[in-house]
Residue frames as a rotation matrix with the C-alpha (Angstrom) as fourth column:
MET 1
0.732 -0.522 -0.438 -26.82
-0.678 -0.619 -0.397 -14.56
-0.064 0.587 -0.807 -16.42
ASP 2
0.888 -0.460 -0.016 -24.19
0.448 0.872 -0.198 -16.83
0.105 0.169 0.980 -17.92
ASP 3
0.282 -0.889 -0.361 -20.44
0.650 -0.099 0.753 -16.47
-0.705 -0.447 0.550 -17.52
LYS 4
-0.382 -0.434 0.816 -19.98
0.916 -0.295 0.272 -14.88
0.123 0.851 0.510 -20.94
ASN 5
0.378 0.619 0.688 -22.50
0.470 -0.769 0.433 -12.11
0.797 0.160 -0.582 -20.23
LEU 6
0.886 -0.109 -0.451 -21.03
0.411 -0.265 0.872 -11.57
-0.215 -0.958 -0.190 -16.79
MET 7
-0.072 -0.997 0.008 -17.53
0.801 -0.053 0.596 -11.16
-0.594 0.049 0.803 -18.25
GLU 8
-0.245 0.054 0.968 -18.80
0.815 -0.529 0.236 -8.80
0.525 0.847 0.086 -20.96
ASN 9
0.767 0.595 0.240 -20.42
0.340 -0.695 0.633 -6.65
0.544 -0.404 -0.736 -18.30
ILE 10
0.635 -0.624 -0.456 -17.28
0.521 -0.090 0.849 -6.64
-0.571 -0.776 0.268 -16.18
LEU 11
-0.313 -0.790 0.527 -15.21
0.924 -0.125 0.362 -5.68
-0.220 0.600 0.769 -19.21
LEU 12
0.092 0.442 0.892 -17.55
0.620 -0.726 0.296 -2.82
0.779 0.526 -0.341 -20.09
LEU 13
0.957 0.244 -0.156 -17.43
0.264 -0.515 0.815 -1.53
0.118 -0.822 -0.557 -16.54
GLU 14
0.294 -0.924 -0.245 -13.67
0.655 0.008 0.755 -1.72
-0.696 -0.383 0.608 -16.43
LYS 15
-0.333 -0.354 0.874 -13.41
0.904 -0.383 0.189 0.15
0.268 0.853 0.447 -19.74
GLY 16
0.576 0.607 0.547 -15.62
0.373 -0.791 0.484 2.89
0.727 -0.075 -0.683 -18.22
VAL 17
0.842 -0.354 -0.408 -13.38
0.352 -0.212 0.912 3.06
-0.409 -0.911 -0.054 -15.14
CYS 18
-0.160 -0.935 0.317 -10.32
0.911 -0.017 0.412 3.42
-0.380 0.355 0.854 -17.45
ASP 19
-0.009 0.247 0.969 -12.04
0.721 -0.670 0.177 6.28
0.693 0.700 -0.172 -19.21
LEU 20
0.910 0.405 0.090 -12.76
0.210 -0.635 0.743 8.07
0.358 -0.658 -0.663 -15.93
PHE 21
0.562 -0.769 -0.306 -9.21
0.489 0.010 0.872 7.60
-0.667 -0.640 0.382 -14.67
LEU 22
-0.216 -0.626 0.750 -7.80
0.975 -0.178 0.133 8.83
0.050 0.759 0.649 -17.99
HIS 23
0.304 0.413 0.859 -9.81
0.411 -0.870 0.272 12.02
0.859 0.270 -0.434 -17.77
GLY 24
0.977 0.014 -0.214 -8.88
0.209 -0.298 0.932 12.42
-0.051 -0.955 -0.294 -14.12
THR 25
0.158 -0.987 0.023 -5.23
0.827 0.145 0.544 12.09
-0.540 -0.067 0.839 -15.07
ILE 26
-0.233 -0.217 0.948 -5.53
0.862 -0.497 0.098 14.64
0.450 0.840 0.303 -17.87
GLU 27
0.352 0.544 0.761 -7.47
0.175 -0.838 0.517 17.16
0.919 -0.049 -0.391 -15.78
SER 28
0.371 -0.242 -0.897 -5.45
0.912 0.278 0.302 16.80
0.176 -0.930 0.324 -12.56
PRO 29
0.904 0.023 0.428 -4.74
0.016 -1.000 0.021 20.14
0.428 -0.012 -0.904 -10.92
THR 30
0.460 -0.789 0.407 -1.64
-0.850 -0.258 0.459 18.99
-0.257 -0.557 -0.789 -9.01
SER 31
-0.236 -0.664 -0.709 1.11
-0.793 0.554 -0.255 16.49
0.562 0.502 -0.657 -9.54
SER 32
-0.872 -0.060 0.487 0.03
-0.393 0.678 -0.621 14.35
-0.293 -0.733 -0.614 -6.59
VAL 33
0.141 0.978 0.151 -3.50
-0.466 0.200 -0.862 14.10
-0.874 0.051 0.484 -7.91
HIS 34
0.408 -0.086 -0.909 -2.14
-0.903 0.108 -0.416 13.38
0.134 0.990 -0.034 -11.38
GLN 35
-0.649 -0.741 -0.174 0.11
-0.685 0.668 -0.291 10.64
0.332 -0.070 -0.941 -10.01
ALA 36
-0.587 0.507 0.632 -2.80
-0.343 0.551 -0.761 9.05
-0.734 -0.663 -0.149 -8.10
PHE 37
0.526 0.815 -0.242 -5.07
-0.551 0.111 -0.827 8.97
-0.647 0.569 0.508 -11.15
ASN 38
0.199 -0.520 -0.831 -2.25
-0.925 0.182 -0.335 7.80
0.325 0.835 -0.445 -13.39
SER 39
-0.829 -0.478 0.289 -1.44
-0.557 0.755 -0.347 4.93
-0.052 -0.448 -0.892 -11.03
ALA 40
-0.220 0.840 0.496 -5.10
-0.250 0.443 -0.861 3.92
-0.943 -0.313 0.112 -10.85
LEU 41
0.540 0.356 -0.763 -5.31
-0.794 -0.085 -0.602 4.13
-0.279 0.931 0.236 -14.64
GLY 42
-0.345 -0.777 -0.526 -2.36
-0.869 0.477 -0.134 1.78
0.355 0.411 -0.840 -15.01
GLU 43
-0.847 0.079 0.525 -3.88
-0.272 0.785 -0.557 -0.75
-0.457 -0.614 -0.643 -12.64
SER 44
0.168 0.985 0.046 -7.26
-0.358 0.104 -0.928 -0.53
-0.918 0.139 0.370 -14.40
LEU 45
0.347 -0.105 -0.932 -5.67
-0.937 0.004 -0.349 -1.03
0.040 0.994 -0.097 -17.80
THR 46
-0.768 -0.638 -0.059 -3.88
-0.622 0.765 -0.168 -4.09
0.152 -0.092 -0.984 -16.51
MET 47
-0.539 0.658 0.527 -7.17
-0.157 0.536 -0.830 -5.45
-0.828 -0.529 -0.186 -15.15
GLN 48
0.450 0.702 -0.552 -8.93
-0.653 -0.163 -0.739 -4.71
-0.609 0.693 0.386 -18.45
ASP 49
-0.102 -0.591 -0.800 -6.22
-0.953 0.290 -0.093 -6.58
0.287 0.753 -0.592 -20.30
THR 50
-0.918 -0.211 0.336 -6.54
-0.338 0.858 -0.387 -9.58
-0.207 -0.469 -0.859 -18.02
ILE 51
-0.091 0.963 0.253 -10.29
-0.210 0.230 -0.950 -9.70
-0.973 -0.140 0.182 -18.50
TYR 52
0.441 0.171 -0.881 -9.88
-0.874 -0.141 -0.465 -9.44
-0.203 0.975 0.087 -22.27
ASP 53
-0.543 -0.740 -0.396 -7.32
-0.797 0.603 -0.034 -12.24
0.264 0.297 -0.918 -22.26
MET 54
-0.759 0.318 0.569 -9.64
-0.154 0.761 -0.631 -14.51
-0.633 -0.566 -0.528 -20.25
MET 55
0.323 0.933 -0.157 -12.48
-0.355 -0.034 -0.934 -13.81
-0.877 0.357 0.320 -22.66
ALA 56
0.255 -0.297 -0.920 -10.33
-0.965 -0.021 -0.261 -14.32
0.059 0.955 -0.292 -25.74
ASP 57
-0.790 -0.591 0.165 -9.04
-0.609 0.787 -0.097 -17.64
-0.073 -0.177 -0.982 -24.34
LYS 58
-0.483 0.706 0.517 -12.63
0.122 0.640 -0.759 -18.87
-0.867 -0.304 -0.396 -24.10
GLY 59
-0.780 0.163 0.604 -13.49
0.621 0.085 0.779 -17.58
0.075 0.983 -0.168 -27.58
TRP 60
0.170 0.910 -0.378 -15.86
0.923 -0.282 -0.264 -14.98
-0.346 -0.304 -0.887 -26.17
TYR 61
0.494 -0.082 -0.865 -14.05
-0.156 -0.988 0.005 -12.02
-0.855 0.132 -0.501 -27.74
PRO 62
0.328 -0.374 0.867 -13.36
0.818 0.571 -0.063 -13.05
-0.472 0.730 0.494 -31.30
THR 63
0.231 -0.339 -0.912 -11.13
-0.402 -0.887 0.228 -10.91
-0.886 0.314 -0.341 -33.46
GLU 64
0.764 -0.028 0.645 -10.23
0.548 0.557 -0.625 -11.15
-0.341 0.830 0.441 -37.10
GLN 65
-0.278 -0.957 -0.079 -7.07
0.650 -0.248 0.718 -10.31
-0.707 0.148 0.691 -38.93
ALA 66
0.475 0.363 -0.801 -7.26
-0.268 -0.808 -0.525 -7.13
-0.838 0.465 -0.287 -40.98
GLU 67
0.759 -0.205 0.618 -6.55
0.638 0.422 -0.644 -7.59
-0.128 0.883 0.451 -44.67
GLN 68
-0.172 -0.934 -0.313 -3.07
0.719 -0.336 0.608 -6.32
-0.673 -0.120 0.729 -45.48
LYS 69
-0.437 0.083 0.895 -4.48
0.787 -0.445 0.426 -4.46
0.434 0.891 0.129 -48.50
LYS 70
0.629 0.743 0.228 -6.79
0.490 -0.607 0.626 -2.43
0.604 -0.282 -0.746 -46.25
VAL 71
0.586 -0.505 -0.633 -3.97
0.606 -0.245 0.757 -1.76
-0.538 -0.828 0.162 -43.78
ASN 72
-0.475 -0.831 0.291 -1.73
0.805 -0.276 0.526 -0.51
-0.357 0.484 0.799 -46.57
SER 73
-0.077 0.560 0.825 -4.53
0.726 -0.536 0.431 1.65
0.683 0.632 -0.365 -47.94
VAL 74
0.877 0.428 -0.218 -5.04
0.445 -0.552 0.705 3.35
0.181 -0.715 -0.675 -44.59
LYS 75
0.199 -0.903 -0.380 -1.29
0.680 -0.151 0.717 3.81
-0.705 -0.401 0.585 -44.08
GLN 76
-0.542 -0.406 0.736 -0.99
0.836 -0.346 0.425 5.41
0.082 0.846 0.527 -47.52
LYS 77
0.355 0.800 0.483 -3.99
0.667 -0.579 0.469 7.67
0.656 0.156 -0.739 -46.88
PHE 78
0.970 0.150 -0.191 -2.52
0.243 -0.568 0.786 9.12
0.010 -0.809 -0.587 -43.70
SER 79
0.187 -0.978 -0.092 1.17
0.857 0.117 0.501 9.10
-0.480 -0.172 0.860 -44.53
GLY 80
-0.264 -0.258 0.929 0.75
0.827 -0.556 0.080 12.06
0.496 0.790 0.361 -46.87
GLN 81
0.683 0.655 0.324 -0.66
0.400 -0.706 0.585 14.35
0.612 -0.270 -0.744 -44.22
């Protein structure tokens, strides 16, 4: 397995962890449990962001700029609701 595939797998796992912590935070029965999940979520989001940045720096997570026309179209569509 090359470095790119390894990083993609780590990123996917970290995104899954974030999802679990988010639901744990939402469904927490007590404030202490909520705080524990929320803290873990924050740390996981930071880790996910770091992994993304590393991949983007190497060109392994390419993104493209959205066309302003499409952005304006979506904004207009949802601004009337």
